[in-house]
A tleap script that builds the chain and sets N, CA, C and O, in Angstrom:
source leaprc.protein.ff14SB
mol = sequence {
  NMET ALA PRO ALA THR ASP LEU ILE ARG GLU
  ASP ASP THR VAL ALA SER GLY ILE SER TYR
  SER PRO GLN LEU PHE GLU VAL PHE GLY GLU
  ARG PRO LYS LEU THR CYS GLN VAL GLN ARG
  THR ALA SER ASN ILE THR LEU TYR ASP PHE
  GLN THR THR ASP CYS ARG ILE ALA PHE GLU
  LYS SER CTYR
}
set mol.1.N position { 94.700 67.676 90.552 }
set mol.1.CA position { 93.975 66.696 91.710 }
set mol.1.C position { 95.113 67.179 92.878 }
set mol.1.O position { 96.169 67.753 92.610 }
set mol.2.N position { 94.671 66.828 94.155 }
set mol.2.CA position { 95.266 66.358 95.432 }
set mol.2.C position { 95.522 65.255 95.603 }
set mol.2.O position { 94.605 64.495 95.292 }
set mol.3.N position { 96.477 64.758 96.008 }
set mol.3.CA position { 96.702 63.211 96.599 }
set mol.3.C position { 95.781 62.803 97.582 }
set mol.3.O position { 95.585 63.224 98.721 }
set mol.4.N position { 95.146 61.719 96.795 }
set mol.4.CA position { 94.089 60.811 98.106 }
set mol.4.C position { 92.790 61.448 97.998 }
set mol.4.O position { 91.980 61.296 98.912 }
set mol.5.N position { 92.464 62.247 96.830 }
set mol.5.CA position { 91.335 63.474 97.082 }
set mol.5.C position { 90.991 63.511 95.419 }
set mol.5.O position { 91.643 63.179 94.429 }
set mol.6.N position { 89.606 64.095 95.620 }
set mol.6.CA position { 89.111 64.014 94.061 }
set mol.6.C position { 88.493 65.574 94.052 }
set mol.6.O position { 87.585 66.001 93.340 }
set mol.7.N position { 89.170 66.196 94.938 }
set mol.7.CA position { 89.571 67.830 94.720 }
set mol.7.C position { 90.516 68.425 94.145 }
set mol.7.O position { 91.699 68.084 94.170 }
set mol.8.N position { 89.899 69.649 93.417 }
set mol.8.CA position { 91.240 70.280 92.763 }
set mol.8.C position { 91.315 71.592 93.875 }
set mol.8.O position { 90.426 72.369 94.220 }
set mol.9.N position { 92.639 71.510 94.252 }
set mol.9.CA position { 93.175 72.076 95.364 }
set mol.9.C position { 92.881 73.952 95.107 }
set mol.9.O position { 93.458 74.560 94.205 }
set mol.10.N position { 92.203 74.421 95.777 }
set mol.10.CA position { 91.995 76.067 95.882 }
set mol.10.C position { 92.484 77.125 96.932 }
set mol.10.O position { 91.714 77.393 97.855 }
set mol.11.N position { 93.600 77.692 96.871 }
set mol.11.CA position { 94.310 78.346 98.050 }
set mol.11.C position { 93.954 79.800 97.950 }
set mol.11.O position { 93.820 80.448 96.912 }
set mol.12.N position { 93.825 80.199 99.142 }
set mol.12.CA position { 93.730 81.849 99.161 }
set mol.12.C position { 94.799 82.205 100.143 }
set mol.12.O position { 94.842 81.737 101.281 }
set mol.13.N position { 95.852 83.246 99.541 }
set mol.13.CA position { 96.710 83.487 100.272 }
set mol.13.C position { 97.297 84.992 100.363 }
set mol.13.O position { 97.851 85.431 99.355 }
set mol.14.N position { 97.215 85.736 101.417 }
set mol.14.CA position { 97.221 87.179 102.546 }
set mol.14.C position { 98.404 87.096 103.224 }
set mol.14.O position { 98.701 86.244 104.062 }
set mol.15.N position { 99.280 88.298 102.711 }
set mol.15.CA position { 100.498 88.502 103.313 }
set mol.15.C position { 100.713 89.551 103.375 }
set mol.15.O position { 100.508 90.229 102.368 }
set mol.16.N position { 101.347 90.331 104.870 }
set mol.16.CA position { 101.885 91.968 105.157 }
set mol.16.C position { 102.878 92.260 105.661 }
set mol.16.O position { 103.245 91.889 106.776 }
set mol.17.N position { 103.448 92.953 104.932 }
set mol.17.CA position { 105.249 92.774 105.458 }
set mol.17.C position { 105.552 94.576 106.576 }
set mol.17.O position { 104.658 95.395 106.790 }
set mol.18.N position { 106.565 94.664 106.916 }
set mol.18.CA position { 106.931 96.262 106.999 }
set mol.18.C position { 108.404 95.918 107.081 }
set mol.18.O position { 108.846 94.770 107.120 }
set mol.19.N position { 109.034 96.904 107.101 }
set mol.19.CA position { 110.376 97.355 107.011 }
set mol.19.C position { 110.756 98.770 107.526 }
set mol.19.O position { 110.431 99.881 107.108 }
set mol.20.N position { 111.521 98.399 108.529 }
set mol.20.CA position { 112.076 99.676 109.168 }
set mol.20.C position { 113.800 99.383 109.228 }
set mol.20.O position { 114.403 98.376 109.600 }
set mol.21.N position { 114.399 100.916 108.615 }
set mol.21.CA position { 115.993 100.708 108.691 }
set mol.21.C position { 115.804 102.684 109.096 }
set mol.21.O position { 115.104 103.606 108.678 }
set mol.22.N position { 117.004 102.485 110.223 }
set mol.22.CA position { 117.095 103.796 111.081 }
set mol.22.C position { 118.122 104.616 109.989 }
set mol.22.O position { 119.240 104.217 109.664 }
set mol.23.N position { 117.576 105.642 109.592 }
set mol.23.CA position { 118.938 106.705 108.867 }
set mol.23.C position { 119.813 106.875 109.700 }
set mol.23.O position { 120.930 106.604 109.260 }
set mol.24.N position { 119.785 107.249 110.842 }
set mol.24.CA position { 120.698 108.119 111.777 }
set mol.24.C position { 121.879 107.021 112.389 }
set mol.24.O position { 122.903 107.473 112.903 }
set mol.25.N position { 121.620 105.412 112.278 }
set mol.25.CA position { 122.425 104.043 112.784 }
set mol.25.C position { 123.205 103.623 111.809 }
set mol.25.O position { 122.671 103.326 110.740 }
set mol.26.N position { 124.747 103.499 111.977 }
set mol.26.CA position { 125.313 102.741 110.790 }
set mol.26.C position { 126.260 102.010 111.892 }
set mol.26.O position { 126.710 102.309 112.998 }
set mol.27.N position { 126.315 101.095 111.169 }
set mol.27.CA position { 127.204 99.905 111.830 }
set mol.27.C position { 128.757 99.326 110.787 }
set mol.27.O position { 128.710 98.408 109.969 }
set mol.28.N position { 129.846 100.042 111.075 }
set mol.28.CA position { 130.608 99.893 109.602 }
set mol.28.C position { 129.993 100.265 108.319 }
set mol.28.O position { 129.933 99.576 107.301 }
set mol.29.N position { 129.500 101.569 108.533 }
set mol.29.CA position { 129.392 101.898 107.345 }
set mol.29.C position { 128.152 101.411 106.308 }
set mol.29.O position { 127.911 101.562 105.111 }
set mol.30.N position { 127.510 100.747 107.438 }
set mol.30.CA position { 126.323 100.135 106.523 }
set mol.30.C position { 124.857 100.251 107.728 }
set mol.30.O position { 125.194 100.053 108.895 }
set mol.31.N position { 123.699 100.475 107.559 }
set mol.31.CA position { 122.692 100.697 107.982 }
set mol.31.C position { 121.639 99.300 108.100 }
set mol.31.O position { 121.091 98.721 107.162 }
set mol.32.N position { 121.554 98.962 109.630 }
set mol.32.CA position { 120.840 97.938 109.468 }
set mol.32.C position { 119.074 98.091 108.852 }
set mol.32.O position { 118.396 99.104 109.022 }
set mol.33.N position { 118.716 97.146 108.311 }
set mol.33.CA position { 117.091 96.836 108.096 }
set mol.33.C position { 116.559 95.969 108.534 }
set mol.33.O position { 116.896 94.807 108.309 }
set mol.34.N position { 115.459 96.351 109.375 }
set mol.34.CA position { 114.824 95.009 110.051 }
set mol.34.C position { 113.181 94.896 108.805 }
set mol.34.O position { 112.460 95.764 108.313 }
set mol.35.N position { 113.195 93.647 108.740 }
set mol.35.CA position { 111.997 93.006 108.153 }
set mol.35.C position { 111.224 91.832 108.490 }
set mol.35.O position { 111.590 90.669 108.660 }
set mol.36.N position { 109.720 92.540 108.572 }
set mol.36.CA position { 108.622 91.301 109.263 }
set mol.36.C position { 107.920 91.016 108.103 }
set mol.36.O position { 107.794 91.892 107.248 }
set mol.37.N position { 107.196 89.329 107.880 }
set mol.37.CA position { 106.537 89.604 107.025 }
set mol.37.C position { 105.296 88.311 107.761 }
set mol.37.O position { 105.835 87.608 108.615 }
set mol.38.N position { 104.227 88.080 107.576 }
set mol.38.CA position { 103.007 87.796 107.746 }
set mol.38.C position { 102.844 87.000 106.549 }
set mol.38.O position { 103.121 87.540 105.478 }
set mol.39.N position { 102.323 85.459 106.561 }
set mol.39.CA position { 101.466 84.759 105.557 }
set mol.39.C position { 100.392 83.875 105.695 }
set mol.39.O position { 100.414 82.775 106.248 }
set mol.40.N position { 99.736 84.266 105.316 }
set mol.40.CA position { 98.221 83.198 105.962 }
set mol.40.C position { 97.845 82.284 104.630 }
set mol.40.O position { 97.462 82.940 103.661 }
set mol.41.N position { 97.901 81.039 104.493 }
set mol.41.CA position { 97.415 80.531 103.252 }
set mol.41.C position { 96.143 79.726 103.870 }
set mol.41.O position { 96.169 79.019 104.877 }
set mol.42.N position { 94.891 80.027 102.936 }
set mol.42.CA position { 93.989 79.123 103.882 }
set mol.42.C position { 93.514 77.845 102.270 }
set mol.42.O position { 92.718 78.398 101.511 }
set mol.43.N position { 93.781 76.889 101.970 }
set mol.43.CA position { 93.236 75.953 101.639 }
set mol.43.C position { 92.011 75.038 101.274 }
set mol.43.O position { 91.699 74.399 102.279 }
set mol.44.N position { 91.285 74.772 100.312 }
set mol.44.CA position { 90.302 73.695 100.286 }
set mol.44.C position { 90.190 72.520 100.929 }
set mol.44.O position { 89.154 71.889 101.141 }
set mol.45.N position { 91.730 72.142 101.351 }
set mol.45.CA position { 92.307 70.917 101.381 }
set mol.45.C position { 93.099 71.366 102.889 }
set mol.45.O position { 94.203 71.908 102.825 }
set mol.46.N position { 92.527 71.129 104.065 }
set mol.46.CA position { 92.955 71.107 105.260 }
set mol.46.C position { 95.056 70.961 105.284 }
set mol.46.O position { 95.868 71.615 105.938 }
set mol.47.N position { 95.204 70.179 104.585 }
set mol.47.CA position { 96.571 69.736 104.656 }
set mol.47.C position { 97.829 70.907 104.083 }
set mol.47.O position { 99.026 71.115 104.282 }
set mol.48.N position { 97.012 71.326 103.486 }
set mol.48.CA position { 97.727 72.695 102.962 }
set mol.48.C position { 97.570 74.335 103.803 }
set mol.48.O position { 98.423 75.219 103.740 }
set mol.49.N position { 96.461 74.406 104.444 }
set mol.49.CA position { 96.308 75.324 105.417 }
set mol.49.C position { 97.723 75.839 105.895 }
set mol.49.O position { 98.515 74.907 106.035 }
set mol.50.N position { 98.202 76.990 106.158 }
set mol.50.CA position { 99.178 77.472 106.893 }
set mol.50.C position { 99.756 79.105 107.339 }
set mol.50.O position { 99.473 80.214 106.885 }
set mol.51.N position { 100.424 78.786 108.127 }
set mol.51.CA position { 100.651 80.280 108.408 }
set mol.51.C position { 102.058 80.924 108.569 }
set mol.51.O position { 102.156 81.049 109.790 }
set mol.52.N position { 103.027 81.329 108.094 }
set mol.52.CA position { 104.049 81.879 108.648 }
set mol.52.C position { 104.480 83.187 108.691 }
set mol.52.O position { 104.173 84.164 108.008 }
set mol.53.N position { 105.380 83.016 109.773 }
set mol.53.CA position { 105.976 84.605 110.052 }
set mol.53.C position { 107.418 84.726 109.995 }
set mol.53.O position { 108.171 84.065 110.710 }
set mol.54.N position { 107.756 85.491 109.224 }
set mol.54.CA position { 109.219 85.794 108.906 }
set mol.54.C position { 109.944 86.826 109.197 }
set mol.54.O position { 109.720 87.817 108.502 }
set mol.55.N position { 110.795 86.929 110.052 }
set mol.55.CA position { 111.901 88.431 110.203 }
set mol.55.C position { 113.019 88.091 110.368 }
set mol.55.O position { 113.510 87.069 110.847 }
set mol.56.N position { 113.645 89.444 109.743 }
set mol.56.CA position { 115.117 89.196 109.542 }
set mol.56.C position { 115.786 90.670 109.616 }
set mol.56.O position { 115.261 91.768 109.804 }
set mol.57.N position { 117.062 90.317 109.411 }
set mol.57.CA position { 118.133 91.798 110.132 }
set mol.57.C position { 119.222 91.727 108.760 }
set mol.57.O position { 119.959 90.777 108.499 }
set mol.58.N position { 119.134 92.604 108.228 }
set mol.58.CA position { 120.114 92.941 106.862 }
set mol.58.C position { 121.209 94.028 106.852 }
set mol.58.O position { 120.762 95.073 107.326 }
set mol.59.N position { 122.218 94.104 106.550 }
set mol.59.CA position { 122.620 95.365 106.476 }
set mol.59.C position { 123.309 95.771 104.859 }
set mol.59.O position { 123.935 95.104 104.035 }
set mol.60.N position { 122.800 97.317 104.905 }
set mol.60.CA position { 122.625 97.502 103.609 }
set mol.60.C position { 123.629 98.897 103.400 }
set mol.60.O position { 123.546 99.845 104.181 }
set mol.61.N position { 124.347 98.887 102.526 }
set mol.61.CA position { 124.924 99.851 102.344 }
set mol.61.C position { 124.258 100.547 101.049 }
set mol.61.O position { 123.673 100.037 100.093 }
set mol.62.N position { 124.633 102.270 101.438 }
set mol.62.CA position { 124.019 103.028 100.212 }
set mol.62.C position { 125.094 103.899 99.584 }
set mol.62.O position { 125.955 104.450 100.271 }
set mol.63.N position { 125.017 104.020 98.126 }
set mol.63.CA position { 126.424 104.907 97.711 }
set mol.63.C position { 125.598 105.669 96.884 }
set mol.63.O position { 126.071 106.593 96.221 }
savepdb mol mol.pdb
quit
């Protein structure tokens, strides 16, 4: 049960993401990788509704 209610919390979450890593571009022998993800959670308790957007860049080395 959620605090201060008599409801049992029920969430629906949807997430989608994409990554891009150019094959012909390197920095110090490593390839940059850009990743973005969007997540949306809808709850029957409004306090727990949220949406996030997460973007990051990483450098990967392949052997």
